[in-house]
N, C-alpha and C positions, 0 to 999 in steps of 0.2 A: 539682428542676431540670427545666426544660422544654427539650426539644430543638427547635430551629428547623429546619425543612426547607429546605434550600438548593436553590432552583430555578434561580436565575441562576448560570451558570457562565462562567468566562473563556474567551477564544478558544482558548488552547492546550489546555484541557481539552475543549472542543467538538471540536477537530480530532482529539484522541486518541479520543474517543468515536466520531467519524465513521469513523476507521480501524477501530475495533473492530466497528462496525456492518457495515462492508464484509465482514468475515470472520465475521459472525454470532456475535460474542463479547460484544456489549454486552447489558446487562440491560435489562429493560423500562423501569425508572426512568431509566437513562442515556439511553435513546432519547427519553423524554419531555422530559428536560432539554435534550437536543440540539435537538429540534424547537422548544422555546420559544426557545432561543438563536438558531436560524435565522430566527425571525420578525423579529428586530430587527438582525441582523448580516449585512450584505451580503457582507463578505469571507469569512465562513464558509460562506455559501450558495454562493459561487463555488468555494471549496475543495471543498465536498461535491459540487457538480456535476462539477468536474474529476476528482475521485476516482472518481465513478461512471462517467464516460466512459473513464477509464483502465482500470478493471476490466472494462468491457464490451469494450473493444478487445482486451485480453489474452485474455479468455474466448473471443471470436469469431475470434481469429487462427488461421491455419492454418500456424503455424510448426512445423516438424519438427526435433527435436534429433538430433544425430549419435549413433550408437550407440557403445558403449565401445570396440570394436575400431577403428573409424574414427578416434576421438580419439587412441588410442594410436599408430596409424600416423602421424598428423599430427605428434604430439609427437616421435616418433623422427626423422622427416624434418627437422623444425625443428632439433632438437639436432644432427643430422648437418650441416646447412647452416651452423649457427653455428660448429661445430667446424672445418669447412673454411675458413670465412671468417677465423677467428682465426689459423689456421696459415699 
Protein backbone atom coordinates (compact mmCIF):
# COMPACT_ATOMS: atom_id res chain seq x y z
CA UNK A 1 0.00 0.00 0.00
CA UNK A 2 1.28 3.39 -0.91
CA UNK A 3 0.42 6.42 1.13
CA UNK A 4 -0.46 9.54 -0.79
CA UNK A 5 0.71 12.79 0.72
CA UNK A 6 -2.23 15.17 0.95
CA UNK A 7 -0.97 18.66 0.20
CA UNK A 8 -4.22 20.36 -0.75
CA UNK A 9 -6.39 21.13 2.27
CA UNK A 10 -9.94 22.54 2.53
CA UNK A 11 -10.59 26.06 3.80
CA UNK A 12 -11.84 25.01 7.23
CA UNK A 13 -8.63 23.05 7.86
CA UNK A 14 -6.56 25.95 6.54
CA UNK A 15 -8.27 28.32 8.97
CA UNK A 16 -7.63 25.89 11.83
CA UNK A 17 -3.95 25.66 10.90
CA UNK A 18 -3.84 29.46 10.65
CA UNK A 19 -5.12 29.69 14.22
CA UNK A 20 -2.60 27.09 15.38
CA UNK A 21 0.21 28.98 13.64
CA UNK A 22 -0.81 32.15 15.44
CA UNK A 23 -0.12 30.41 18.78
CA UNK A 24 2.97 28.59 17.47
CA UNK A 25 1.27 25.19 17.74
CA UNK A 26 1.32 24.20 14.05
CA UNK A 27 3.81 21.66 12.78
CA UNK A 28 6.20 22.44 9.96
CA UNK A 29 4.20 20.24 7.55
CA UNK A 30 0.93 22.00 8.50
CA UNK A 31 2.50 25.39 7.77
CA UNK A 32 3.69 24.17 4.37
CA UNK A 33 0.18 22.95 3.51
CA UNK A 34 -1.29 26.24 4.72
CA UNK A 35 1.08 28.28 2.57
CA UNK A 36 0.23 26.18 -0.48
CA UNK A 37 -3.46 26.71 0.24
CA UNK A 38 -2.96 30.47 0.63
CA UNK A 39 -1.43 30.66 -2.86
CA UNK A 40 -4.78 29.93 -4.50
CA UNK A 41 -7.40 30.88 -1.87
CA UNK A 42 -8.17 34.58 -1.57
CA UNK A 43 -10.68 34.11 1.29
CA UNK A 44 -8.16 32.29 3.47
CA UNK A 45 -5.48 34.89 2.70
CA UNK A 46 -7.88 37.54 3.96
CA UNK A 47 -8.68 35.43 7.06
CA UNK A 48 -4.97 35.00 7.76
CA UNK A 49 -4.31 38.71 7.32
CA UNK A 50 -7.19 39.68 9.63
CA UNK A 51 -6.03 37.11 12.19
CA UNK A 52 -2.53 38.58 12.16
CA UNK A 53 -3.89 42.13 12.56
CA UNK A 54 -6.05 41.07 15.50
CA UNK A 55 -3.13 39.36 17.20
CA UNK A 56 -0.92 42.39 16.66
CA UNK A 57 -3.60 44.74 18.02
CA UNK A 58 -4.08 42.68 21.14
CA UNK A 59 -0.34 42.28 21.69
CA UNK A 60 0.32 46.01 21.30
CA UNK A 61 -2.68 47.16 23.33
CA UNK A 62 -2.07 49.00 26.56
CA UNK A 63 -5.16 47.63 28.30
CA UNK A 64 -4.83 47.22 32.03
CA UNK A 65 -7.05 44.76 33.84
CA UNK A 66 -8.65 45.46 37.17
CA UNK A 67 -7.12 43.76 40.16
CA UNK A 68 -9.09 41.16 42.10
CA UNK A 69 -9.96 43.49 45.02
CA UNK A 70 -11.39 46.15 42.73
CA UNK A 71 -13.49 43.55 40.87
CA UNK A 72 -14.85 42.22 44.16
CA UNK A 73 -15.81 45.73 45.36
CA UNK A 74 -17.59 46.42 42.06
CA UNK A 75 -19.45 43.12 42.35
CA UNK A 76 -20.59 43.93 45.88
CA UNK A 77 -21.79 47.40 44.85
CA UNK A 78 -23.70 45.92 41.92
CA UNK A 79 -25.34 43.28 44.07
CA UNK A 80 -26.29 45.95 46.63
CA UNK A 81 -27.78 48.19 43.92
CA UNK A 82 -29.75 45.27 42.46
CA UNK A 83 -31.08 44.33 45.90
CA UNK A 84 -32.15 47.94 46.61
CA UNK A 85 -33.84 48.21 43.21
CA UNK A 86 -35.82 44.99 43.62
CA UNK A 87 -37.10 45.93 47.13
